[in-house]
Gaussian input, Z-matrix of N, CA and C with variables (Angstrom, degrees):
# hf/3-21g

backbone

0 1
 N
 C     1     B1
 C     2     B2     1     A1
 N     3     B3     2     A2     1     D1
 C     4     B4     3     A3     2     D2
 C     5     B5     4     A4     3     D3
 N     6     B6     5     A5     4     D4
 C     7     B7     6     A6     5     D5
 C     8     B8     7     A7     6     D6
 N     9     B9     8     A8     7     D7
 C    10    B10     9     A9     8     D8
 C    11    B11    10    A10     9     D9
 N    12    B12    11    A11    10    D10
 C    13    B13    12    A12    11    D11
 C    14    B14    13    A13    12    D12
 N    15    B15    14    A14    13    D13
 C    16    B16    15    A15    14    D14
 C    17    B17    16    A16    15    D15
 N    18    B18    17    A17    16    D16
 C    19    B19    18    A18    17    D17
 C    20    B20    19    A19    18    D18
 N    21    B21    20    A20    19    D19
 C    22    B22    21    A21    20    D20
 C    23    B23    22    A22    21    D21
 N    24    B24    23    A23    22    D22
 C    25    B25    24    A24    23    D23
 C    26    B26    25    A25    24    D24
 N    27    B27    26    A26    25    D25
 C    28    B28    27    A27    26    D26
 C    29    B29    28    A28    27    D27
 N    30    B30    29    A29    28    D28
 C    31    B31    30    A30    29    D29
 C    32    B32    31    A31    30    D30
 N    33    B33    32    A32    31    D31
 C    34    B34    33    A33    32    D32
 C    35    B35    34    A34    33    D33
 N    36    B36    35    A35    34    D34
 C    37    B37    36    A36    35    D35
 C    38    B38    37    A37    36    D36
 N    39    B39    38    A38    37    D37
 C    40    B40    39    A39    38    D38
 C    41    B41    40    A40    39    D39
 N    42    B42    41    A41    40    D40
 C    43    B43    42    A42    41    D41
 C    44    B44    43    A43    42    D42
 N    45    B45    44    A44    43    D43
 C    46    B46    45    A45    44    D44
 C    47    B47    46    A46    45    D45
 N    48    B48    47    A47    46    D46
 C    49    B49    48    A48    47    D47
 C    50    B50    49    A49    48    D48
 N    51    B51    50    A50    49    D49
 C    52    B52    51    A51    50    D50
 C    53    B53    52    A52    51    D51
 N    54    B54    53    A53    52    D52
 C    55    B55    54    A54    53    D53
 C    56    B56    55    A55    54    D54
 N    57    B57    56    A56    55    D55
 C    58    B58    57    A57    56    D56
 C    59    B59    58    A58    57    D57
 N    60    B60    59    A59    58    D58
 C    61    B61    60    A60    59    D59
 C    62    B62    61    A61    60    D60
 N    63    B63    62    A62    61    D61
 C    64    B64    63    A63    62    D62
 C    65    B65    64    A64    63    D63
 N    66    B66    65    A65    64    D64
 C    67    B67    66    A66    65    D65
 C    68    B68    67    A67    66    D66
 N    69    B69    68    A68    67    D67
 C    70    B70    69    A69    68    D68
 C    71    B71    70    A70    69    D69
 N    72    B72    71    A71    70    D70
 C    73    B73    72    A72    71    D71
 C    74    B74    73    A73    72    D72
 N    75    B75    74    A74    73    D73
 C    76    B76    75    A75    74    D74
 C    77    B77    76    A76    75    D75
 N    78    B78    77    A77    76    D76
 C    79    B79    78    A78    77    D77
 C    80    B80    79    A79    78    D78
 N    81    B81    80    A80    79    D79
 C    82    B82    81    A81    80    D80
 C    83    B83    82    A82    81    D81
 N    84    B84    83    A83    82    D82
 C    85    B85    84    A84    83    D83
 C    86    B86    85    A85    84    D84
 N    87    B87    86    A86    85    D85
 C    88    B88    87    A87    86    D86
 C    89    B89    88    A88    87    D87
 N    90    B90    89    A89    88    D88
 C    91    B91    90    A90    89    D89
 C    92    B92    91    A91    90    D90
 N    93    B93    92    A92    91    D91
 C    94    B94    93    A93    92    D92
 C    95    B95    94    A94    93    D93
 N    96    B96    95    A95    94    D94
 C    97    B97    96    A96    95    D95
 C    98    B98    97    A97    96    D96
 N    99    B99    98    A98    97    D97
 C   100   B100    99    A99    98    D98
 C   101   B101   100   A100    99    D99
 N   102   B102   101   A101   100   D100
 C   103   B103   102   A102   101   D101
 C   104   B104   103   A103   102   D102
 N   105   B105   104   A104   103   D103
 C   106   B106   105   A105   104   D104
 C   107   B107   106   A106   105   D105
 N   108   B108   107   A107   106   D106
 C   109   B109   108   A108   107   D107
 C   110   B110   109   A109   108   D108
 N   111   B111   110   A110   109   D109
 C   112   B112   111   A111   110   D110
 C   113   B113   112   A112   111   D111
 N   114   B114   113   A113   112   D112
 C   115   B115   114   A114   113   D113
 C   116   B116   115   A115   114   D114
 N   117   B117   116   A116   115   D115
 C   118   B118   117   A117   116   D116
 C   119   B119   118   A118   117   D117
 N   120   B120   119   A119   118   D118
 C   121   B121   120   A120   119   D119
 C   122   B122   121   A121   120   D120
 N   123   B123   122   A122   121   D121
 C   124   B124   123   A123   122   D122
 C   125   B125   124   A124   123   D123
 N   126   B126   125   A125   124   D124
 C   127   B127   126   A126   125   D125
 C   128   B128   127   A127   126   D126
 N   129   B129   128   A128   127   D127
 C   130   B130   129   A129   128   D128
 C   131   B131   130   A130   129   D129
 N   132   B132   131   A131   130   D130
 C   133   B133   132   A132   131   D131
 C   134   B134   133   A133   132   D132
 N   135   B135   134   A134   133   D133
 C   136   B136   135   A135   134   D134
 C   137   B137   136   A136   135   D135
 N   138   B138   137   A137   136   D136
 C   139   B139   138   A138   137   D137
 C   140   B140   139   A139   138   D138
 N   141   B141   140   A140   139   D139
 C   142   B142   141   A141   140   D140
 C   143   B143   142   A142   141   D141
 N   144   B144   143   A143   142   D142
 C   145   B145   144   A144   143   D143
 C   146   B146   145   A145   144   D144
 N   147   B147   146   A146   145   D145
 C   148   B148   147   A147   146   D146
 C   149   B149   148   A148   147   D147
 N   150   B150   149   A149   148   D148
 C   151   B151   150   A150   149   D149
 C   152   B152   151   A151   150   D150
 N   153   B153   152   A152   151   D151
 C   154   B154   153   A153   152   D152
 C   155   B155   154   A154   153   D153
 N   156   B156   155   A155   154   D154
 C   157   B157   156   A156   155   D155
 C   158   B158   157   A157   156   D156
 N   159   B159   158   A158   157   D157
 C   160   B160   159   A159   158   D158
 C   161   B161   160   A160   159   D159
 N   162   B162   161   A161   160   D160
 C   163   B163   162   A162   161   D161
 C   164   B164   163   A163   162   D162
 N   165   B165   164   A164   163   D163
 C   166   B166   165   A165   164   D164
 C   167   B167   166   A166   165   D165
 N   168   B168   167   A167   166   D166
 C   169   B169   168   A168   167   D167
 C   170   B170   169   A169   168   D168
 N   171   B171   170   A170   169   D169
 C   172   B172   171   A171   170   D170
 C   173   B173   172   A172   171   D171
 N   174   B174   173   A173   172   D172
 C   175   B175   174   A174   173   D173
 C   176   B176   175   A175   174   D174
 N   177   B177   176   A176   175   D175
 C   178   B178   177   A177   176   D176
 C   179   B179   178   A178   177   D177
 N   180   B180   179   A179   178   D178
 C   181   B181   180   A180   179   D179
 C   182   B182   181   A181   180   D180
 N   183   B183   182   A182   181   D181
 C   184   B184   183   A183   182   D182
 C   185   B185   184   A184   183   D183
 N   186   B186   185   A185   184   D184
 C   187   B187   186   A186   185   D185
 C   188   B188   187   A187   186   D186
 N   189   B189   188   A188   187   D187
 C   190   B190   189   A189   188   D188
 C   191   B191   190   A190   189   D189
 N   192   B192   191   A191   190   D190
 C   193   B193   192   A192   191   D191
 C   194   B194   193   A193   192   D192
 N   195   B195   194   A194   193   D193
 C   196   B196   195   A195   194   D194
 C   197   B197   196   A196   195   D195
 N   198   B198   197   A197   196   D196
 C   199   B199   198   A198   197   D197
 C   200   B200   199   A199   198   D198

   B1=1.4512
   B2=1.5322
   B3=1.3331
   B4=1.4561
   B5=1.5304
   B6=1.3357
   B7=1.4655
   B8=1.5206
   B9=1.3222
   B10=1.4601
   B11=1.5260
   B12=1.3167
   B13=1.4644
   B14=1.5291
   B15=1.3253
   B16=1.4630
   B17=1.5286
   B18=1.3121
   B19=1.4622
   B20=1.5284
   B21=1.3275
   B22=1.4643
   B23=1.5321
   B24=1.3334
   B25=1.4624
   B26=1.5232
   B27=1.3200
   B28=1.4566
   B29=1.5247
   B30=1.3210
   B31=1.4639
   B32=1.5173
   B33=1.3187
   B34=1.4624
   B35=1.5299
   B36=1.3103
   B37=1.4659
   B38=1.5249
   B39=1.3139
   B40=1.4641
   B41=1.5199
   B42=1.3245
   B43=1.4594
   B44=1.5212
   B45=1.3318
   B46=1.4702
   B47=1.5283
   B48=1.3227
   B49=1.4599
   B50=1.5168
   B51=1.3263
   B52=1.4582
   B53=1.5290
   B54=1.3176
   B55=1.4677
   B56=1.5199
   B57=1.3277
   B58=1.4575
   B59=1.5243
   B60=1.3264
   B61=1.4634
   B62=1.5271
   B63=1.3295
   B64=1.4629
   B65=1.5265
   B66=1.3118
   B67=1.4609
   B68=1.5247
   B69=1.3299
   B70=1.4670
   B71=1.5272
   B72=1.3311
   B73=1.4719
   B74=1.5309
   B75=1.3374
   B76=1.4812
   B77=1.5268
   B78=1.3289
   B79=1.4617
   B80=1.5314
   B81=1.3058
   B82=1.4703
   B83=1.5205
   B84=1.3186
   B85=1.4658
   B86=1.5228
   B87=1.3290
   B88=1.4595
   B89=1.5268
   B90=1.3293
   B91=1.4573
   B92=1.5271
   B93=1.3264
   B94=1.4593
   B95=1.5263
   B96=1.3158
   B97=1.4645
   B98=1.5353
   B99=1.3269
   B100=1.4770
   B101=1.5232
   B102=1.3234
   B103=1.4614
   B104=1.5265
   B105=1.3184
   B106=1.4666
   B107=1.5216
   B108=1.3387
   B109=1.4661
   B110=1.5220
   B111=1.3190
   B112=1.4650
   B113=1.5270
   B114=1.3311
   B115=1.4661
   B116=1.5185
   B117=1.3208
   B118=1.4643
   B119=1.5271
   B120=1.3304
   B121=1.4647
   B122=1.5213
   B123=1.3202
   B124=1.4673
   B125=1.5263
   B126=1.3160
   B127=1.4597
   B128=1.5353
   B129=1.3182
   B130=1.4652
   B131=1.5256
   B132=1.3252
   B133=1.4660
   B134=1.5222
   B135=1.3305
   B136=1.4633
   B137=1.5290
   B138=1.3274
   B139=1.4646
   B140=1.5252
   B141=1.3309
   B142=1.4627
   B143=1.5196
   B144=1.3278
   B145=1.4696
   B146=1.5261
   B147=1.3287
   B148=1.4640
   B149=1.5317
   B150=1.3411
   B151=1.4630
   B152=1.5219
   B153=1.3273
   B154=1.4674
   B155=1.5257
   B156=1.3228
   B157=1.4696
   B158=1.5285
   B159=1.3189
   B160=1.4662
   B161=1.5306
   B162=1.3244
   B163=1.4673
   B164=1.5214
   B165=1.3515
   B166=1.4777
   B167=1.5314
   B168=1.3211
   B169=1.4671
   B170=1.5245
   B171=1.3182
   B172=1.4694
   B173=1.5196
   B174=1.3246
   B175=1.4661
   B176=1.5181
   B177=1.3248
   B178=1.4669
   B179=1.5262
   B180=1.3216
   B181=1.4632
   B182=1.5276
   B183=1.2975
   B184=1.4550
   B185=1.5113
   B186=1.3509
   B187=1.4649
   B188=1.5270
   B189=1.3237
   B190=1.4749
   B191=1.5189
   B192=1.3168
   B193=1.4638
   B194=1.5283
   B195=1.3253
   B196=1.4683
   B197=1.5205
   B198=1.3279
   B199=1.4787
   B200=1.4842
   A1=111.26
   A2=116.30
   A3=120.16
   A4=110.87
   A5=116.37
   A6=119.63
   A7=110.91
   A8=116.06
   A9=119.53
   A10=110.51
   A11=117.76
   A12=120.84
   A13=111.16
   A14=116.64
   A15=119.98
   A16=110.92
   A17=116.19
   A18=120.33
   A19=110.46
   A20=117.66
   A21=121.44
   A22=110.43
   A23=117.12
   A24=120.43
   A25=110.20
   A26=116.71
   A27=120.54
   A28=111.31
   A29=116.58
   A30=120.85
   A31=110.84
   A32=116.69
   A33=120.47
   A34=110.85
   A35=117.39
   A36=121.16
   A37=111.37
   A38=117.68
   A39=120.04
   A40=115.06
   A41=119.21
   A42=116.75
   A43=113.18
   A44=119.86
   A45=116.34
   A46=112.38
   A47=116.83
   A48=119.64
   A49=110.79
   A50=116.56
   A51=120.07
   A52=110.78
   A53=116.52
   A54=119.01
   A55=111.69
   A56=116.34
   A57=120.28
   A58=110.91
   A59=116.13
   A60=119.77
   A61=110.84
   A62=117.25
   A63=119.99
   A64=111.82
   A65=116.78
   A66=120.18
   A67=110.93
   A68=117.86
   A69=121.75
   A70=112.04
   A71=118.68
   A72=121.70
   A73=113.22
   A74=120.05
   A75=117.87
   A76=113.10
   A77=117.24
   A78=119.72
   A79=111.19
   A80=116.82
   A81=120.48
   A82=109.23
   A83=116.95
   A84=120.91
   A85=110.36
   A86=116.87
   A87=120.35
   A88=111.92
   A89=117.19
   A90=120.17
   A91=112.20
   A92=117.06
   A93=120.63
   A94=113.43
   A95=117.79
   A96=121.85
   A97=113.24
   A98=120.44
   A99=118.77
   A100=112.76
   A101=117.52
   A102=120.05
   A103=110.82
   A104=117.39
   A105=120.09
   A106=110.24
   A107=116.29
   A108=119.69
   A109=111.09
   A110=117.12
   A111=120.43
   A112=109.96
   A113=117.26
   A114=120.89
   A115=111.85
   A116=117.07
   A117=120.60
   A118=110.44
   A119=116.18
   A120=120.57
   A121=111.44
   A122=117.32
   A123=120.81
   A124=110.45
   A125=117.23
   A126=120.84
   A127=110.54
   A128=116.73
   A129=120.43
   A130=111.81
   A131=116.44
   A132=119.92
   A133=110.56
   A134=117.25
   A135=119.83
   A136=111.61
   A137=117.99
   A138=120.00
   A139=111.48
   A140=116.74
   A141=120.37
   A142=111.16
   A143=116.67
   A144=120.46
   A145=110.17
   A146=116.91
   A147=120.39
   A148=110.80
   A149=116.97
   A150=119.93
   A151=111.54
   A152=117.18
   A153=120.79
   A154=110.44
   A155=116.77
   A156=120.41
   A157=111.15
   A158=117.51
   A159=120.91
   A160=113.46
   A161=118.11
   A162=120.05
   A163=113.82
   A164=120.07
   A165=118.77
   A166=112.53
   A167=117.03
   A168=120.35
   A169=109.80
   A170=116.53
   A171=120.03
   A172=110.83
   A173=116.21
   A174=118.97
   A175=111.46
   A176=117.68
   A177=121.12
   A178=112.19
   A179=117.92
   A180=120.72
   A181=111.81
   A182=116.54
   A183=119.80
   A184=111.47
   A185=114.88
   A186=119.83
   A187=114.70
   A188=117.64
   A189=118.56
   A190=112.22
   A191=118.43
   A192=121.38
   A193=111.67
   A194=117.63
   A195=121.61
   A196=108.71
   A197=115.55
   A198=119.72
   A199=110.00
   D1=-37.09
   D2=-179.24
   D3=-65.53
   D4=-41.36
   D5=179.48
   D6=-62.20
   D7=-39.09
   D8=179.91
   D9=-65.57
   D10=-42.06
   D11=178.75
   D12=-65.14
   D13=-40.14
   D14=176.49
   D15=-63.80
   D16=-38.58
   D17=179.18
   D18=-65.72
   D19=-41.32
   D20=178.74
   D21=-64.23
   D22=-42.13
   D23=177.78
   D24=-62.97
   D25=-43.31
   D26=178.35
   D27=-62.23
   D28=-40.35
   D29=178.10
   D30=-63.08
   D31=-42.50
   D32=-179.57
   D33=-66.68
   D34=-38.97
   D35=-178.36
   D36=-74.85
   D37=-39.18
   D38=-169.69
   D39=-86.64
   D40=-27.87
   D41=-175.17
   D42=-65.68
   D43=-33.37
   D44=174.57
   D45=-65.49
   D46=-36.48
   D47=177.01
   D48=-64.72
   D49=-39.06
   D50=179.13
   D51=-65.54
   D52=-43.07
   D53=177.48
   D54=-65.04
   D55=-40.04
   D56=177.51
   D57=-61.23
   D58=-42.43
   D59=178.77
   D60=-63.75
   D61=-39.29
   D62=178.65
   D63=-64.90
   D64=-32.10
   D65=-179.33
   D66=-82.13
   D67=-39.98
   D68=-174.08
   D69=-79.28
   D70=-32.07
   D71=-173.83
   D72=-55.46
   D73=-45.96
   D74=179.54
   D75=-62.02
   D76=-35.36
   D77=179.05
   D78=-68.75
   D79=-39.77
   D80=177.34
   D81=-64.66
   D82=-41.35
   D83=178.93
   D84=-61.26
   D85=-42.66
   D86=178.86
   D87=-66.43
   D88=-36.35
   D89=177.92
   D90=-67.55
   D91=-34.76
   D92=-177.80
   D93=-86.06
   D94=-10.83
   D95=-177.49
   D96=-58.49
   D97=-43.75
   D98=178.11
   D99=-61.11
   D100=-36.43
   D101=179.06
   D102=-67.49
   D103=-35.54
   D104=176.47
   D105=-65.68
   D106=-42.07
   D107=179.49
   D108=-64.57
   D109=-39.89
   D110=176.63
   D111=-63.32
   D112=-41.38
   D113=178.48
   D114=-62.01
   D115=-43.16
   D116=178.51
   D117=-63.28
   D118=-41.43
   D119=-179.80
   D120=-64.82
   D121=-45.74
   D122=-179.56
   D123=-63.99
   D124=-41.54
   D125=178.46
   D126=-61.93
   D127=-42.20
   D128=179.35
   D129=-64.67
   D130=-39.95
   D131=179.03
   D132=-64.10
   D133=-43.24
   D134=178.36
   D135=-64.80
   D136=-38.01
   D137=176.58
   D138=-65.65
   D139=-37.24
   D140=176.95
   D141=-64.95
   D142=-44.75
   D143=178.47
   D144=-61.98
   D145=-41.63
   D146=178.52
   D147=-63.10
   D148=-41.92
   D149=178.86
   D150=-64.75
   D151=-38.45
   D152=178.86
   D153=-65.74
   D154=-40.93
   D155=-179.73
   D156=-68.30
   D157=-39.22
   D158=-176.21
   D159=-83.93
   D160=-10.40
   D161=-176.71
   D162=-59.61
   D163=-46.32
   D164=178.90
   D165=-61.69
   D166=-35.11
   D167=178.84
   D168=-65.05
   D169=-40.47
   D170=178.97
   D171=-65.94
   D172=-35.56
   D173=178.27
   D174=-68.39
   D175=-38.43
   D176=-178.46
   D177=-71.26
   D178=-26.22
   D179=178.87
   D180=-68.30
   D181=-31.20
   D182=178.49
   D183=94.60
   D184=175.03
   D185=-175.75
   D186=-71.19
   D187=-20.28
   D188=-178.19
   D189=-71.67
   D190=-23.85
   D191=-178.34
   D192=-83.06
   D193=-20.25
   D194=-178.98
   D195=-87.97
   D196=116.86
   D197=179.31
   D198=-131.83

């Protein structure tokens, strides 16, 4: 009986938090979306710079090193 009462109390306490999370999560995702796009852009720029720097080395290695 005690476990059932604890479960009912937990259900009463937690369902508002669960509903709040369901409502707030999309807004948080939308707020963080620009930062994700900036992160993707910065990562791409660094990969491009790395490819530009390593390109002469790849050319000097010759065709046998490229697989």
